[in-house]
C-alpha positions as CSV (number, residue, x, y, z in Angstrom):
1,M,0.0,0.0,0.0
2,M,1.3,3.4,-0.9
3,D,1.2,6.3,1.5
4,R,-0.3,9.6,0.6
5,E,3.0,11.5,0.2
6,D,4.5,8.9,-2.2
7,Y,1.2,8.9,-4.2
8,V,1.2,12.7,-4.5
9,K,4.9,12.7,-5.4
10,K,4.5,10.0,-8.1
11,L,1.4,11.8,-9.5
12,K,3.2,15.1,-9.8
13,C,6.0,13.4,-11.7
14,E,3.5,11.8,-14.0
15,I,1.7,15.1,-14.7
16,L,5.0,16.9,-15.3
17,D,6.1,14.2,-17.8
18,S,5.8,15.7,-21.3
19,D,5.4,12.3,-22.8
20,T,2.2,11.8,-20.8
21,Y,0.6,15.2,-20.7
22,V,1.0,18.4,-22.7
23,D,-0.5,21.8,-22.3
24,V,-3.0,22.8,-24.8
25,T,-3.2,26.4,-26.1
26,D,-6.9,26.1,-27.3
27,D,-9.6,24.1,-25.7
28,K,-11.8,22.4,-28.3
29,T,-14.1,20.9,-25.7
30,R,-17.2,22.8,-26.6
31,I,-16.7,22.1,-30.3
32,V,-16.4,18.4,-29.7
33,E,-19.3,18.4,-27.2
34,N,-21.5,20.1,-29.9
35,K,-20.5,17.4,-32.4
36,V,-21.3,14.7,-29.9
37,K,-24.7,16.2,-29.3
38,K,-25.5,16.4,-33.0
39,V,-24.6,12.8,-33.6
40,T,-26.4,11.7,-30.4
41,D,-29.5,13.5,-31.4
42,T,-29.4,11.9,-34.9
43,L,-29.0,8.4,-33.4
44,Y,-31.8,9.1,-30.9
45,K,-34.2,10.3,-33.6
46,K,-33.4,7.2,-35.7
47,G,-34.2,5.0,-32.7
48,S,-30.6,3.7,-32.5
49,I,-30.1,4.7,-28.9
50,D,-32.6,5.3,-26.0
51,S,-33.1,8.4,-23.9
52,D,-30.9,7.1,-21.1
53,L,-27.9,6.6,-23.4
54,R,-28.6,10.0,-25.0
55,R,-28.6,11.7,-21.6
56,Y,-25.4,9.9,-20.6
57,L,-23.5,10.9,-23.8
58,T,-24.6,14.5,-23.6
59,S,-24.5,15.1,-19.8
60,S,-23.0,18.4,-18.7
61,V,-21.4,17.2,-15.5
62,E,-18.7,19.6,-14.7
63,L,-15.4,17.7,-15.0
64,P,-11.9,19.0,-15.5
65,V,-11.4,20.1,-19.0
66,S,-9.0,17.2,-19.9
67,F,-11.6,14.6,-18.8
68,R,-14.4,16.3,-20.6
69,A,-12.5,16.5,-23.8
70,T,-11.3,12.9,-23.5
71,R,-14.9,11.7,-22.9
72,S,-16.1,13.7,-25.8
73,F,-13.5,12.4,-28.2
74,I,-14.2,8.8,-27.1
75,N,-17.9,9.3,-27.4
76,L,-17.6,10.9,-30.9
77,G,-15.5,8.0,-32.1
78,C,-17.9,5.4,-30.8
79,L,-20.9,7.3,-32.1
80,S,-19.4,7.8,-35.6
81,A,-19.0,4.0,-35.9
82,L,-22.7,3.6,-35.4
83,L,-23.7,6.0,-38.2
């Protein structure tokens, strides 16, 4: 089991590693979220997904920007495969 100080130290090293994370100069989260919403609405109207899945894919839970963008890119990729 790792103690808190070791965990925080390793986490900081991981975050500062430029091979793992990089700073972004422009946040494309809103653009991707809008695309996901369009695709999700199309699939919902076609009957390909139900309202629960639609709500999940388009939820606006406030997450850190990196997580929102990641979830949106993953959702967009998965949804595009369904079209």
